[in-house]
PASEDO-321803 format. One line per field, with one value per residue (C-alpha): residue number from 1; residue in one letter; x, y, z. Coordinates in steps of 0.1 Angstrom, whole numbers, plus 5000, padded with zeros to 4 digits. Layout:
N
pos	c(NUM  ...) $
code	c(A  ...) $
X	c(X  ...) $
Y	c(Y  ...) $
Z	c(Z  ...) $
//
This chain:
308
pos	c(1  2  3  4  5  6  7  8  9  10  11  12  13  14  15  16  17  18  19  20  21  22  23  24  25  26  27  28  29  30  31  32  33  34  35  36  37  38  39  40  41  42  43  44  45  46  47  48  49  50  51  52  53  54  55  56  57  58  59  60  61  62  63  64  65  66  67  68  69  70  71  72  73  74  75  76  77  78  79  80  81  82  83  84  85  86  87  88  89  90  91  92  93  94  95  96  97  98  99  100  101  102  103  104  105  106  107  108  109  110  111  112  113  114  115  116  117  118  119  120  121  122  123  124  125  126  127  128  129  130  131  132  133  134  135  136  137  138  139  140  141  142  143  144  145  146  147  148  149  150  151  152  153  154  155  156  157  158  159  160  161  162  163  164  165  166  167  168  169  170  171  172  173  174  175  176  177  178  179  180  181  182  183  184  185  186  187  188  189  190  191  192  193  194  195  196  197  198  199  200  201  202  203  204  205  206  207  208  209  210  211  212  213  214  215  216  217  218  219  220  221  222  223  224  225  226  227  228  229  230  231  232  233  234  235  236  237  238  239  240  241  242  243  244  245  246  247  248  249  250  251  252  253  254  255  256  257  258  259  260  261  262  263  264  265  266  267  268  269  270  271  272  273  274  275  276  277  278  279  280  281  282  283  284  285  286  287  288  289  290  291  292  293  294  295  296  297  298  299  300  301  302  303  304  305  306  307  308) $
code	c(X  X  X  X  X  X  X  X  X  X  X  X  X  X  X  X  X  X  X  X  X  X  X  X  X  X  X  X  X  X  X  X  X  X  X  X  X  X  X  X  X  X  X  X  X  X  X  X  X  X  X  X  X  X  X  X  X  X  X  X  X  X  X  X  X  X  X  X  X  X  X  X  X  X  X  X  X  X  X  X  X  X  X  X  X  X  X  X  X  X  X  X  X  X  X  X  X  X  X  X  X  X  X  X  X  X  X  X  X  X  X  X  X  X  X  X  X  X  X  X  X  X  X  X  X  X  X  X  X  X  X  X  X  X  X  X  X  X  X  X  X  X  X  X  X  X  X  X  X  X  X  X  X  X  X  X  X  X  X  X  X  X  X  X  X  X  X  X  X  X  X  X  X  X  X  X  X  X  X  X  X  X  X  X  X  X  X  X  X  X  X  X  X  X  X  X  X  X  X  X  X  X  X  X  X  X  X  X  X  X  X  X  X  X  X  X  X  X  X  X  X  X  X  X  X  X  X  X  X  X  X  X  X  X  X  X  X  X  X  X  X  X  X  X  X  X  X  X  X  X  X  X  X  X  X  X  X  X  X  X  X  X  X  X  X  X  X  X  X  X  X  X  X  X  X  X  X  X  X  X  X  X  X  X  X  X  X  X  X  X  X  X  X  X  X  X  X  X  X  X  X  X  X  X  X  X  X  X) $
X	c(7095  7061  7031  7001  6968  6942  6915  6920  6891  6871  6901  6937  6961  6998  7010  7041  7043  7028  7037  7047  7053  7022  6994  6996  6984  6956  6974  6967  6997  6979  7000  6994  6965  6981  7018  7025  7016  7033  7065  7067  7061  7091  7112  7106  7122  7150  7134  7138  7111  7093  7094  7060  7035  7000  6973  6944  6912  6888  6894  6892  6926  6945  6978  7005  7042  7060  7094  7107  7109  7104  7072  7055  7019  7010  6978  6944  6939  6932  6931  6958  6973  7002  6994  6966  6989  6979  7003  7000  7002  7029  7055  7077  7075  7093  7073  7086  7078  7042  7031  6996  6988  6952  6935  6899  6880  6896  6884  6895  6908  6902  6935  6964  6998  7016  7053  7080  7117  7130  7095  7071  7082  7060  7065  7063  7040  7052  7078  7055  7037  7009  6975  6948  6918  6898  6928  6937  6973  6997  6993  7004  6990  6999  6962  6950  6935  6931  6945  6923  6922  6949  6973  7009  7030  7067  7093  7130  7132  7152  7152  7158  7177  7152  7116  7110  7081  7070  7074  7041  7041  7041  7011  6979  6947  6918  6890  6853  6859  6889  6904  6917  6941  6933  6956  6933  6937  6934  6897  6890  6885  6858  6836  6815  6825  6794  6805  6840  6825  6803  6832  6854  6827  6805  6811  6809  6802  6821  6795  6795  6806  6843  6870  6906  6894  6877  6857  6823  6812  6778  6768  6755  6758  6785  6770  6788  6773  6796  6793  6820  6852  6873  6888  6922  6948  6937  6960  6961  6937  6918  6884  6858  6824  6799  6765  6749  6774  6787  6825  6844  6881  6901  6925  6953  6933  6917  6910  6938  6915  6883  6861  6844  6854  6878  6880  6916  6938  6941  6977  6997  6996  6958  6953  6967  6942  6914  6924  6917  6883  6852  6816  6801  6834  6829  6853  6861  6883  6908  6931  6966  6997  7015  7050  7042  7028  7059  7083  7065  7065  7102  7110  7091  7107  7142  7136  7121  7142  7175  7203  7183) $
Y	c(8028  8040  8062  8043  8055  8058  8077  8080  8103  8100  8102  8100  8089  8083  8107  8118  8139  8111  8085  8097  8080  8058  8080  8065  8032  8049  8053  8087  8104  8111  8128  8155  8177  8208  8207  8241  8228  8194  8211  8233  8204  8186  8218  8225  8191  8192  8162  8153  8172  8139  8124  8106  8123  8117  8138  8143  8154  8172  8152  8144  8126  8110  8092  8080  8084  8052  8068  8103  8123  8158  8163  8192  8201  8223  8231  8237  8260  8231  8229  8205  8193  8173  8156  8182  8212  8233  8234  8255  8244  8256  8247  8218  8202  8175  8144  8120  8083  8078  8114  8117  8140  8151  8172  8184  8198  8227  8262  8271  8249  8212  8192  8190  8174  8155  8150  8133  8138  8115  8108  8079  8045  8024  8000  8018  8010  8021  8043  8061  8055  8078  8064  8064  8047  8043  8028  8005  8018  8028  8031  8007  7977  7988  7983  8019  8015  8046  8046  8031  8029  8005  8010  8016  8038  8032  8060  8063  8084  8115  8146  8181  8202  8231  8239  8260  8280  8289  8327  8344  8357  8321  8309  8311  8325  8302  8326  8322  8339  8328  8341  8313  8319  8301  8294  8292  8261  8257  8249  8282  8301  8275  8290  8321  8355  8354  8321  8334  8366  8344  8323  8352  8376  8353  8337  8299  8280  8249  8222  8192  8170  8174  8147  8140  8134  8167  8197  8204  8240  8256  8289  8305  8278  8282  8274  8254  8241  8211  8192  8166  8158  8127  8118  8131  8133  8154  8178  8185  8214  8211  8229  8207  8221  8192  8194  8212  8240  8237  8236  8206  8211  8180  8173  8149  8116  8126  8102  8103  8110  8128  8143  8173  8207  8226  8263  8261  8249  8262  8273  8253  8280  8282  8245  8244  8270  8252  8219  8236  8250  8237  8235  8270  8287  8313  8310  8338  8330  8353  8349  8340  8351  8320  8334  8346  8312  8294  8318  8313  8275  8275  8297  8274  8242  8258  8265  8232  8209  8228  8203  8173) $
Z	c(7104  7093  7096  7108  7094  7122  7102  7065  7057  7024  7001  7011  6983  6979  6952  6934  6902  6881  6855  6821  6787  6787  6775  6740  6756  6776  6809  6825  6842  6875  6901  6928  6920  6935  6924  6940  6975  6967  6956  6987  7011  6997  6995  7032  7040  7014  6997  6960  6940  6932  6967  6975  6998  7010  6993  7018  7003  7028  7060  7088  7090  7119  7119  7143  7137  7147  7145  7150  7118  7103  7083  7065  7057  7027  7008  7023  7053  7077  7114  7124  7157  7169  7202  7206  7200  7171  7141  7110  7073  7049  7076  7087  7121  7142  7153  7179  7180  7191  7182  7168  7139  7134  7108  7106  7077  7058  7064  7029  7001  6995  6995  7020  7013  7040  7034  7055  7053  7027  7013  7018  7004  6982  6953  6919  6890  6856  6874  6898  6932  6920  6929  6901  6916  6884  6865  6895  6895  6922  6959  6986  6969  6933  6925  6929  6964  6985  7020  7047  7084  7096  7067  7074  7051  7053  7053  7061  7093  7089  7111  7099  7124  7123  7112  7082  7068  7033  7027  7030  6994  6981  7002  6980  6993  6984  6976  6967  6934  6914  6881  6858  6830  6798  6768  6737  6716  6678  6682  6700  6667  6657  6683  6674  6686  6708  6724  6730  6746  6769  6779  6790  6803  6824  6858  6861  6893  6905  6909  6932  6903  6908  6913  6903  6867  6860  6873  6859  6859  6856  6841  6808  6782  6755  6721  6695  6663  6657  6690  6685  6666  6660  6693  6699  6728  6758  6775  6812  6819  6787  6788  6770  6759  6757  6742  6772  6768  6804  6807  6819  6830  6828  6857  6866  6863  6830  6801  6775  6745  6739  6711  6727  6713  6735  6743  6756  6784  6820  6827  6852  6879  6879  6878  6913  6924  6907  6924  6958  6947  6965  6951  6949  6940  6912  6882  6858  6828  6812  6782  6795  6775  6764  6768  6803  6813  6799  6817  6850  6846  6838  6868  6891  6877  6880  6916  6927  6905  6909  6912  6902) $
//
């Protein structure tokens, strides 16, 4: 039983929550870029929190269900149809054998998560199916290949007795101006007061140089006298300031070490919003309270991982 990929689009990847415990040997965790959408897609189907899904960047995407199953779409505001009938994201649906799922380009957002009841099946590499193309890890082949036309992704067919929807208050609105919470790091105080003011007062624009490794922004340069440090471990969401003063936010497929100075880290909640940002989106940074960010993350983990 499988999902046959008819049109994979520019970047469709098998993803779970990533592989951990290997950063000391240079292996990035990878994993779903938007964990909020990923978690909800699994929750709608009563899947384990780490059940593998297909992360579809942009589109178009087309696939055929070879067996009846329940599935869910979460993430970007995308036009999707099942056998030509419109379906909405942030909901679960029933597909019969032979049904065709099609998705166009998102109206808002960038990434859509396709989950099936029970999760997609694929051999694991270092404990995860997460696809990291540049590291040649994960995916169907275990060599980091993206999904292509003609691929067949296995799953164990399960049917939920009813369809479900994510409550409206938990569905993000992907806007053209986004506020991103930042947790200042120990290097923050090495920046001048003027540089700190620039960082928090100015708007920065998401450029076309974005991928699963990092997002490059453009705006008023942030000045820093000492342009590099001894390379050290890089946290998810770290905001590097290279020599040109333009921020780089490191994402799921980031390198594991780096020597650029860092303003801080984007909090988990807003990394998910950033993962859906398209070129041209305006970004405004604000200082996030650490304890509030931790409490929010713990609440989310308790809800989605409850009983596991």
